[in-house]
C-alpha positions in Angstrom: 120.0 185.9 357.8 116.7 185.2 359.1 113.5 185.7 356.8 110.4 187.4 357.8 107.5 186.4 355.8 105.7 189.8 356.1 101.5 190.1 355.3 99.8 192.9 355.7 97.8 194.8 352.2 98.7 198.2 353.4 101.2 199.4 351.3 102.9 201.8 353.1 103.0 199.2 356.0 104.0 197.1 353.8 106.7 199.6 352.9 108.1 200.7 356.6 107.8 196.9 357.6 110.7 196.3 354.7 112.0 198.8 355.4 112.9 198.3 359.7 113.3 195.1 359.2 115.7 194.8 356.9 117.4 197.6 358.8 117.5 195.0 361.9 119.5 192.6 359.6 116.8 190.3 358.3 115.3 189.3 354.8 112.2 190.7 354.0 109.3 189.0 351.9 105.9 190.6 351.6 102.6 190.1 350.5 99.1 191.8 350.5 96.8 189.4 351.1 96.6 185.7 352.7 96.6 184.4 349.3 100.0 186.0 348.0 101.5 185.0 351.5 99.8 181.3 350.5 101.8 181.6 347.3 105.5 182.6 349.1 105.3 179.9 351.6 105.4 177.6 348.6 108.7 178.8 347.0 110.2 180.5 350.9 110.2 178.9 353.7 110.3 181.8 355.9 111.8 181.5 359.8 108.6 183.9 360.6 105.8 185.6 359.5 104.1 188.5 360.5 100.5 188.6 359.7 97.6 191.4 359.1 94.0 190.0 360.1 91.7 192.1 358.1 92.4 192.4 354.8 91.0 191.4 351.2 91.0 188.5 349.2 91.9 186.1 352.2 91.5 187.6 355.5 94.2 186.9 358.2 91.9 184.2 360.1 91.3 182.1 356.9 95.1 182.6 355.8 96.2 181.1 360.0 94.2 178.6 359.2 95.8 177.2 356.1 99.4 178.3 357.2 98.3 175.9 360.6 97.6 173.0 358.5 100.3 173.3 355.8 102.8 175.1 357.2 103.2 174.8 361.1 106.7 174.7 361.6 106.4 178.7 360.9 105.4 180.5 363.3 103.3 182.9 363.3 103.0 186.5 365.0 99.4 188.4 364.3 99.2 192.3 364.1 96.2 194.0 364.0 94.9 197.1 364.7 92.5 195.4 366.1 92.7 194.2 370.1 89.0 192.0 369.4 90.7 189.4 367.5 92.1 188.1 370.6 89.7 186.0 371.4 88.8 184.3 368.0 89.6 180.8 368.7 91.9 180.9 365.3 94.3 183.8 366.8 95.3 181.0 369.9 97.6 179.1 367.2 99.7 182.1 366.8 102.4 182.4 369.1 102.1 186.1 369.4 99.5 189.2 368.9 100.2 193.0 368.5 98.1 195.1 368.6 99.3 197.7 365.5 101.1 201.2 366.9 103.2 204.0 365.1 106.1 203.0 367.5 106.9 199.7 365.8 109.5 198.4 369.4 106.9 195.8 370.9 106.6 194.2 367.0 110.4 194.3 366.7 110.4 193.4 370.3 108.3 190.1 369.8 109.8 189.0 367.0 113.4 188.7 368.4 111.5 186.8 371.1 109.5 184.6 369.0 113.0 183.9 366.5 115.2 182.7 369.9 116.9 186.4 369.7 118.3 188.2 372.8 118.6 191.9 373.0 118.9 194.2 370.0 119.1 192.8 366.7 122.1 193.7 364.8 
């Protein structure tokens, strides 16, 4: 079972992502900010990170820099409400950039793509 680390400061979105990805057959680990994500990476080895950008404590741009330095083997999907961060140099370290939507179809498809899975996940 593939393991996804979801880093999202909004609790309701964290719960939604957890439920949606767990229902799709993934093991889901949650973190509320970048600092928590880095702590999780010290004990867990996810196959993928879904990372929000605008968060308290440690934002996604600082977090992606640290992940790239310390855990480069783990692919990252930036998942944010702001398309403007696409031009930020640090965002180029991510495998994908998804603008948040009420429809999680694009995010789920990108997760499957980055994990090398084709079609719908069981």
